[in-house]
C-alpha positions in Angstrom: -7.3 3.5 -9.7 -4.6 5.5 -11.5 -0.9 5.1 -11.4 0.7 4.8 -8.0 3.3 7.4 -7.0 6.0 4.8 -7.4 4.8 3.6 -10.8 4.4 7.2 -12.1 8.0 8.0 -10.9 9.3 4.9 -12.8 7.4 6.0 -15.9 8.8 9.5 -15.7 12.3 8.1 -15.2 11.9 6.0 -18.4 10.9 9.1 -20.3 14.3 10.7 -19.6 15.9 8.1 -22.0 13.9 9.4 -25.0 14.1 12.7 -26.9 10.4 12.6 -27.5 7.9 11.6 -24.7 6.0 9.3 -27.1 9.2 7.3 -27.6 8.8 5.9 -24.0 5.3 4.5 -24.7 6.3 0.9 -25.1 8.7 0.8 -22.1 6.0 2.5 -20.0 3.4 0.0 -21.1 5.8 -2.8 -20.2 6.4 -1.4 -16.8 2.7 -0.9 -16.1 1.9 -4.4 -17.2 4.8 -6.0 -15.3 3.7 -4.1 -12.2 -0.1 -4.5 -12.4 -0.2 -7.8 -14.3 -2.2 -6.1 -17.1 -2.9 -2.6 -18.5 -6.2 -1.5 -16.9 -8.4 0.7 -19.1 -8.4 3.5 -16.6 -4.6 3.8 -16.8 -4.6 4.4 -20.6 -5.6 8.0 -20.4 -3.0 8.7 -17.7 -0.3 7.0 -19.9 -1.4 9.1 -22.9 -1.1 12.3 -20.8 2.4 11.2 -19.7 3.7 10.6 -23.2 1.8 13.5 -24.8 -0.3 11.5 -27.1 -4.0 10.6 -27.4 -5.6 7.7 -25.6 -6.6 6.3 -29.0 -2.9 6.1 -29.9 -2.2 4.2 -26.6 -5.1 1.8 -27.4 -3.7 1.2 -30.9 -0.4 0.1 -29.4 -2.0 -2.0 -26.7 -4.2 -3.7 -29.3 -1.4 -4.2 -31.9 1.1 -6.0 -29.6 -0.3 -9.4 -28.4 2.1 -9.2 -25.4 -0.1 -6.5 -23.8 -3.2 -7.6 -21.8 -6.1 -5.4 -20.8 -7.4 -7.9 -18.2 -5.8 -10.0 -15.5 -4.2 -13.0 -17.1 -4.2 -16.6 -15.9 -1.0 -17.6 -14.2 -0.4 -20.1 -17.0 -0.9 -18.8 -20.6 -1.9 -21.4 -23.2 -1.6 -19.9 -26.7 -3.0 -22.0 -29.5 -1.9 -21.2 -33.1 -4.9 -20.3 -35.2 -3.4 -20.0 -38.7 -4.4 -22.2 -41.6 -1.7 -24.8 -41.3 -2.6 -25.6 -37.7 -6.4 -25.4 -38.3 -6.1 -27.9 -41.2 -4.5 -30.5 -39.0 -6.5 -30.1 -35.8 -6.1 -26.7 -34.0 -9.9 -26.5 -33.5 -9.8 -30.0 -32.0 -7.1 -28.7 -29.6 -9.2 -25.8 -28.6 -12.3 -28.0 -28.2 -10.3 -30.3 -25.9 -8.9 -27.4 -23.9 -12.5 -26.1 -23.5 -13.6 -29.5 -22.3 -10.7 -30.1 -20.0 -10.4 -26.6 -18.5 -14.1 -25.5 -18.9 -13.0 -22.2 -20.6 -12.6 -20.9 -24.1 -10.2 -18.5 -25.8 -10.0 -15.2 -24.0 -11.1 -16.7 -20.7 -9.4 -17.6 -17.4 -10.2 -20.5 -15.2 -12.1 -19.6 -12.0 -9.1 -20.3 -9.9 -7.0 -18.0 -12.1 -4.6 -20.8 -13.0 -5.1 -21.1 -16.8 -5.8 -18.8 -19.7 -6.4 -19.8 -23.3 -5.6 -17.5 -26.2 -5.6 -17.8 -30.0 -2.4 -16.5 -31.5 -1.0 -16.1 -35.0 1.6 -18.3 -36.6 4.6 -19.3 -34.5 6.5 -20.7 -37.4 6.2 -24.4 -36.6 3.8 -25.4 -39.5 5.6 -28.7 -40.2 4.7 -30.0 -36.7 1.2 -28.5 -36.5 -1.0 -28.2 -34.5 1.1 -26.3 -32.0 0.6 -24.2 -28.9 2.8 -22.2 -26.6 2.5 -22.8 -22.9 4.3 -20.1 -20.9 6.3 -19.4 -24.0 7.4 -23.0 -24.5 6.5 -24.6 -27.9 4.5 -27.8 -27.9 4.1 -29.6 -31.2 2.2 -32.4 -33.0 -0.5 -32.1 -30.3 -2.8 -34.9 -29.3 -5.4 -35.2 -26.6 -3.2 -37.5 -24.6 -0.2 -35.2 -24.8 -2.3 -32.1 -23.8 -3.9 -34.0 -20.8 -0.4 -35.1 -19.6 1.0 -31.6 -20.1 -1.9 -30.0 -18.1 -1.5 -32.5 -15.3 2.1 -31.7 -14.9 1.7 -27.9 -14.8 
């Protein structure tokens, strides 16, 4: 596939703002993801060449930041907290219900591309666990009824 002429030009323009090409890695990855919806594996080598680093380094960055995706995402991201506080009060039940309701598990997208489920690390709302983010909006003290109502309104 490769970077389109327009996307490559935008990446090269971004590089002008940095004294070292590698300094533009995060902005370039953001532009690629915003344009393509994810960071396709075949683009990683090309980005590495652009910023004069190894493809392993690009993969390290992509893997480290949870905001980056290497596959097409669902239109609605549901992120369930997986840390101990949430697990102790029902995060696994939340995931089980989402699996049942949407017929997908973490890391999967519904057949129609509408929903995606992810497990994420702590969002800092332990007092109202279990919690999840839906398109970046925090939902707390989750119950099956609340989740069903929320999904019906999305």
